[in-house]
C-alpha positions in Angstrom: 38.7 2.0 13.2 37.2 -0.6 15.5 38.2 -0.8 19.2 39.8 -4.1 20.0 38.1 -6.0 23.1 40.3 -6.2 26.2 42.0 -9.4 26.8 41.3 -11.9 29.4 37.5 -11.5 29.3 35.2 -14.3 29.7 32.6 -15.0 26.8 29.7 -13.8 29.1 31.6 -10.5 29.6 32.2 -10.2 25.9 28.6 -10.4 25.0 27.2 -8.6 28.0 25.8 -5.4 26.1 25.3 -7.1 22.8 21.7 -6.8 21.5 20.7 -8.8 18.5 18.5 -7.3 16.0 15.3 -9.0 15.4 15.0 -10.5 11.8 12.1 -9.7 9.3 10.7 -13.3 9.9 10.7 -13.0 13.6 9.0 -9.6 13.3 6.3 -10.9 11.1 5.6 -13.9 13.3 5.5 -11.6 16.4 3.0 -9.4 14.6 0.8 -12.4 13.5 0.8 -13.7 16.9 -0.3 -10.3 18.3 -3.0 -10.0 15.6 -4.4 -13.5 16.5 -4.6 -12.9 20.4 -6.3 -9.5 19.6 -8.7 -11.4 17.4 -9.3 -13.8 20.1 -9.9 -11.0 22.8 -12.2 -9.2 20.4 -14.2 -12.4 19.8 -14.5 -13.1 23.5 -15.5 -9.7 24.3 -18.2 -9.4 21.4 -21.8 -9.3 22.8 -23.7 -12.6 22.1 -26.0 -12.7 19.1 -29.7 -12.2 19.8 -31.6 -15.5 20.0 -33.6 -14.4 17.1 -30.5 -14.7 15.0 -29.5 -18.0 16.2 -28.6 -20.4 13.2 -28.2 -17.3 10.8 -24.7 -17.2 9.3 -23.2 -14.1 8.1 -23.8 -15.1 4.5 -27.2 -16.1 5.1 -27.9 -12.7 6.9 -26.3 -10.9 4.2 -28.4 -12.5 1.4 -31.6 -11.9 3.2 -30.7 -8.4 3.8 -29.9 -7.9 0.1 -33.2 -9.5 -1.0 -35.2 -7.2 1.3 -33.4 -4.2 0.1 -34.1 -5.2 -3.5 -37.8 -5.5 -2.4 -37.7 -2.1 -0.8 -36.3 -0.5 -4.0 -38.9 -2.1 -6.1 -41.5 -0.9 -3.8 -40.3 2.6 -3.8 -40.2 2.5 -7.6 -43.8 1.4 -7.8 -45.0 4.3 -5.5 -45.7 2.3 -2.3 -44.2 4.4 0.4 -46.2 3.4 3.6 -46.1 -0.6 4.1 -45.4 -3.1 6.5 -44.1 -6.7 6.5 -46.2 -9.8 7.5 -44.3 -12.9 8.5 -46.0 -16.3 8.2 -44.5 -19.6 9.0 -46.2 -22.8 7.5 -44.2 -25.9 8.5 -40.7 -25.5 6.9 -41.7 -22.3 4.9 -41.5 -18.9 6.0 -43.3 -16.1 3.8 -42.6 -12.5 4.1 -45.6 -10.6 2.5 -45.8 -6.9 1.8 -48.8 -5.0 3.3 -49.7 -1.7 2.0 -50.7 0.5 4.9 -53.2 2.5 2.7 -55.8 -0.3 2.5 
C-alpha cells in the first residue's frame, strides 16, 4: 500500500522531492541540440581548406578524384607504370595530360 502524505503540508512541501521523468520527445530534442552544438564546434575547429582547393565543392572534388582514379586504372591496364601529370591552363580551360616518364 502507498503511504498517505502527512496533513497540513504546503504544495511546495509536497512536491519537494518529486523528480519528473523526461519524456521521449524531450530526450530526442535534447540529443538533437547536443548533436547540432557538437557539429558547430567541429566545424569551427576544422582546419581551413588550402587556398589551392578554394572554390572546390565536395562533389566537384569527388568527381575529379573519381576521373583521375579511372585514368590511373586505364594507364595501369595499358602497361604505363611510370608517368606524371602535366597541367595546362588556357583561358577558361584546364587540361591534364599524362606524360610517360620513359620518354
